[in-house]
C-alpha positions, 0 to 999 in steps of 0.5 A: 865572320862571327855570325857564320859557320866559318869560325867553327870550320877554321877552329877545327882546322887549327885543332888538328894542326892542319898546315893550310893557309886561307885563300879565296873570298874569306881571305879577301874579307880579312884584307878589307876587300869584302866578298860574299862567300858561302865556303872556305878555300884553303891551300894546304901542304901536300904531305902524307902527315898533313893529309892525315890531319886534314882527314881528321878535321874533315871527319869531325866536320862530318864532311863528305866529298862533293864533285870529283876527284877523291882527296889524294896527294897525286890529285892535289899535286897535279893542280886539282881541287877537292871539294867537301860539304859539311854535315855536322849540325853547326856547320851543315851545308858549308863547303870546304875547297882544298887545293895544293898547287895553283897557277902562277903561284909559288910552292906551298912552302913559299906561301907558308913563309909569307903568310899572315897570321890574323887574330880572330876572336874566339879562334886564335891566329889563323894563317892567311895567304900573303896579300901579294900571293892572294892577288896572284891567285885571283888572276883567273879566267873568271870576270868576277876575280879582276874587280876583287884584285882592284879592291884588294890593292885599293884597300892596301893603298888607302890603309898604308902609312904616310911613308910606305916602304919602297917594296910596298910602292913597287907592289902597288905599281906591279899590281894596281888595276885602277887607272886613276890611282896608277896615274896618281902613284906615278906622279907621287913616286916618278922614279919608282914608276920609271923603274917599274915600267921596265917590267910593266910597260903600261906604267909609261902611260900612267907617267904621262897621265893618260888614264884612258890608255892605261885602262885599255892596257889593263884590259889587255893584261887581263885578256892575256892572263885569262887566256893563260888560265884557260890553257892551264885548266884545259888539260886538267879538265880533260884529265878530270873527265877521263877519271870520271869516265873510268870510274863510271865504267 
């Protein structure tokens, strides 16, 4: 991250005390699941004071709105994202995407409680969305997000201590998307796998060691989430188009 404009953007947010957590591709990088990204995505607390601080940071970055809509409490609370392009010389062309509400994810106050603060050289402690919440944000209609969930969980498993806490194991059973790993985990922690199969039935196939069936059921999970995401965004896209039409009249 030190060879990109990212530290400068993040330090500007910290300078103005913008209450926000890093999400998206840059958060994935910090959790060990590399993803190339030319922008920064942040979830923010939607309040008049915090938006005032955000505008100060954007002004210092010489950021202008791109796309639509304009930044406002109403827009963010309805689930829309606001997009900005930086023009300050040292961050020129870099994009900042801001969102306040996300599908399937708790309120910002809860995300803030569960945040991780990761120390970055030359910047300080950067608030990053918690891993479990990051995984939820990646359950979208975009094909590219699902392999990222798999890599996030794989990295978490491989970096875990020899004796992980039970809540961590339950998290793996709830979110792991790698058939071979699910079968391995089910053989290593059979009692937990059996309990978790009530919430996630495909774990029964993992307990039986049936990787192919697990793979099929994982695809079914993805299809359901992708359709739910399409349905979530359909009215928001319609609303956005109506706003554009009114603006252009």
